[in-house]
ZAMARGU-4260 file (C-alpha; in steps of 0.2 Angstrom, whole numbers, plus 5000, padded with zeros to 4 digits):
<rodrens>
0) 4993/4987/4801 | 4993/4974/4814 | 4979/4971/4826 | 4984/4966/4844 | 4968/4956/4845
5) 4965/4947/4829 | 4948/4940/4834 | 4938/4952/4844 | 4924/4940/4846 | 4934/4927/4854
10) 4930/4922/4872 | 4941/4930/4885 | 4953/4917/4894 | 4949/4913/4911 | 4964/4915/4922
15) 4965/4907/4940 | 4959/4920/4952 | 4970/4925/4966 | 4964/4935/4980 | 4972/4952/4978
20) 4978/4961/4994 | 4970/4978/4995 | 4980/4990/5005 | 4973/5005/5013 | 4980/5017/5000
25) 4968/5009/4987 | 4954/5006/4999 | 4954/5025/5005 | 4956/5032/4987 | 4943/5046/4988
30) 4945/5051/5007 | 4954/5066/5013 | 4973/5065/5013 | 4975/5065/5031 | 4963/5050/5033
35) 4972/5041/5020 | 4989/5044/5028 | 4983/5039/5045 | 4975/5023/5038 | 4991/5018/5029
40) 5002/5023/5044 | 4991/5012/5056 | 4991/4998/5043 | 5010/4998/5043 | 5012/4999/5062
45) 5000/4984/5063 | 5010/4974/5050 | 5027/4979/5059 | 5020/4971/5075 | 5016/4954/5067
50) 5032/4952/5056 | 5044/4940/5062 | 5061/4947/5069 | 5070/4938/5055 | 5062/4948/5041
55) 5074/4963/5042 | 5071/4969/5025 | 5052/4971/5027 | 5054/4978/5045 | 5067/4991/5040
60) 5056/4996/5025 | 5042/4999/5036 | 5052/5008/5049 | 5059/5020/5036 | 5041/5023/5030
65) 5035/5027/5047 | 5050/5038/5051 | 5047/5048/5036 | 5028/5052/5038 | 5029/5057/5057
70) 5036/5075/5053 | 5022/5078/5041 | 5009/5074/5054 | 5013/5089/5065 | 5003/5105/5064
75) 4984/5108/5063 | 4976/5092/5056 | 4960/5103/5051 | 4971/5114/5039 | 4984/5104/5030
80) 4994/5116/5019 | 4994/5111/5001 | 5013/5108/5001 | 5011/5096/5016 | 4997/5087/5007
85) 5007/5085/4991 | 5021/5077/5002 | 5008/5066/5010 | 5002/5060/4994 | 5020/5057/4988
90) 5023/5047/5004 | 5007/5036/5000 | 5012/5033/4983 | 5030/5028/4988 | 5025/5017/5002
95) 5010/5009/4993 | 5018/4992/4991 | 5030/4992/5006 | 5031/4974/5013 | 5017/4967/5002
100) 5027/4951/5000 | 5027/4949/5019 | 5008/4952/5019 | 5006/4939/5005 | 5017/4926/5014
105) 5007/4929/5030 | 4990/4926/5021 | 4996/4911/5011 | 4991/4894/5018 | 5006/4885/5025
110) 5014/4873/5013 | 5009/4883/4998
</rodrens>
């Protein structure tokens, strides 16, 4: 039987730490679904405003994400049906990493 960690007493290897981008999907994990969706939608709208015109891939991915959430945000916000809440959750998961490369590029120091 092979052991994936041959020396359990070995010191862990220190890897260089990179500042990890935390998007609103992760940051709002235990909040109501409507608050989470609204936060992510606002985050994507703000990102879309700051993206350069030439970044068509990120811009179109964000535009698609925003277009697919708008129909789910109709109706009574105080009483979101379970089916709609499930669709909202699916939207959050599908769009969790939309345009993260653009966010990383925007936050990296120039010349990096």
